[in-house]
C-alpha positions, 0 to 999 in steps of 0.5 A: 289440142283436144278440139282438134283431136275431137274434130279428127275423130268426128270428121276425119276419114282413114284410108287403108289405115295409112292416110288420114283425110281431113279435107272437110276442115283443113285441106279443101274446106277450111274451118276458119275458127279451128284454124285461128284457134290452132294459130293462137296455140302455136303463137303461145307455144312459140312466143319466145322462139325469136321467130322473124318469119313463118315458112310453109309449103303450098298449099295445105299449110298456108291457112294454118301458117297464116294464122300463126304468123298473124298471132305472132305479131303479123310476121312475114309468111313465106311459102315454098312453091312446088312449081316455078311460075313463068313470072318468077325471074328471081334466083331461088333456093330449091330442094327436093321433097317426096310427097307421101300422099301424092307419091311423087317428088316436087322441087320446092323453091323460095326466092332468095330475096325473101329468105336470108342470113339472120332470119329466124324461121318457124316452120308450120305445116298441116301434117308431119309424117315422114318429115320430108316436107319439113326437111325440105324447108329446113334445107331451104333455110340452111341454104339461106344461112338462116336459122330454124327456131322450131317446127309446128304441125297440126297433125303428126303421124308419129309412126312414120318417123318424121319427128325423130328425123327432125329432133335428131337435127336438134329441132323443137317439134310441136304437134297439136294432134299427135297420132301414135297409131291408125289401125282397123279404122281407129285412131290413137292419140298420144296424150301429154297431160 
């Protein structure tokens, strides 16, 4: 998606050629017009996937997942929480996820009453790097006996191997900005046109 790639080049910040900081338009400050455009594009791509729910991990994936759910006809949006709140009295599906940027392990969870057999779930997230977050969400989907119909990410860092892990599980993986390399302060994209 050209508009996203241009925004990454303009406003993204590389940290040690391994972390891409996009907090001025995706993480801390949300560019709602860009997010809506990305949501529309994912809805176009996954229109015939049969998705009945959209799933993400809190927090950075929420705005994009909301836009996708909205453009797919107001599908329910679920998000896996990283911490169990005191108000949660329901049984949960849970999975461990290692965070690349925070360098820690979280237990993500979704209440069982919101994810069940027969659901067709589209995973949406802001980044795909090692694939840990998507694999954790896939684990939750599997525990519920539901089906994953695809994975959509705004930004993929191909060189960290997440796509290969997900495709090895037979999943369709779509990224709107597909980064093949980050080196010497420069970002290189994979173009499919």
